[in-house]
Phi, psi and omega in degrees: 000129178270153180244124181278168176300321179298319178293321177297326176291318181299327180266007172088007179277336176234153176235155176297145179210133175256127183242177177228162176301322180296317179296317179297314180302312180300318182290321176296319177296319179296319178298319177298319177296320180298319178296316178300318177301320182295338181274355184284113181291345184281352178249165185294155177301322179300314180291324178295318178296319179297321178294318178297319179294322177301317177300318180299313181292325177296319180290324174299319180297315178301316180301322177287314182306312184292347175260003176089022182226169169209162178292149178291135178282342186265356182248139175286163175079027184293331177294316178298316178300315181299314182293312183291337179281351181301330178295333179265322186286318182228016176064030179292139179299143182304319181295327176290320178297319180296324176298315178296323178293328175295321176299316179301315182295317178297316180298320177297319179299319179295312183295324188254350179232350183074021180302151178287154177246133177256154184298325179298320178295321178296312180298319178297321180292320178295314179298320179296319178294318178298315178300316180295321177299312179298313181298315182297313182293322176295317181297316179299313181301323183273337188239334181223060187300339178296342179252004183291130180223159174267133179247000000 
């Protein structure tokens, strides 16, 4: 059974949010900078993974904003909710969403256990963030053109 954004709102995981093209533009630009930061070999793998993940969460936020929502501030697990809602907010394929959720889990392991980061995971995270950026901007242009911006 799939859960729509409206249903996520009804159970308190999402709240209504009014956005602007300027807010969307700023967040898309920030996500692009985060992805570029993640590609820098001069910083640690841990920091690079964190930058790629930051881009992913920024893009998840944009996907919700253009649909009139944001994650609830009063409920735990808002990163998981944002990532898993991508199948509803911008029609992201389930397998792509699961890959992004894997990045979230790896990032949490690093933050809370000090787990090691491998270069393959960093590269996979960067590619996942890049794919999400492309998908998000294409989806907005085709479905919510009032928020379409050039990044």
